C-alpha positions, 0 to 999 in steps of 0.5 A: 480422383476425385478423392483425391480433388476432395482432399485438395480442397480440404488441405487448401481451405485448412491451409487458408484456416491456418494463415487466418490463425496465424495472422489473429495471433500475430494482432494478439500479440502486439497487443501484450504491454509486458510492465517491469518488473523490479526485483530486490536484493538480499542485501537490501532487507535487513535479515529479521525483517526478510524472515518476518516476511517469510513467515507472513508470506507462508503463513497468509500467502500461500509461501508466496513472496510477491503476493505477500507484498502485493496483500501488505500493499492491499491492507496498507493501501487500505488503511491510509485513507484512516490513519490520515483521519485519525492522525488529523484528530490526534493534532486536533486534541492536543491543539484543545488540551493545550489550550485548556493547560493554559487556561487551567494556569492562569486560574492556577496564578488567580487564584494566590492568595499574594499578601502584602509586605507590613509595615513593621516587617521592615524595623 
């Protein structure tokens, strides 16, 4: 009889532990936030682009296309500030070249020798 009491007490303790674990699991489930995934349709992608993406993912992303897209995105996000800096410098160089060309045209016009018409040419 004493053994049965011990088993019943142990069962009660296990039941309370399981109930507590269920409550804890429900709290964990409520904290989970899901992100919506956007899937591309095959018709949205050009055949050549899809073949390139598959080849890139097979080579660099262990054949997983979503991982490949994340790799490409991280590369572009890293390169974007650099590209912005480069394009601004190119624009500044273009304006410098334009001013130099304008100055060069002015000096060419000044360097031409202009001969006045002679009086004897009218006869």
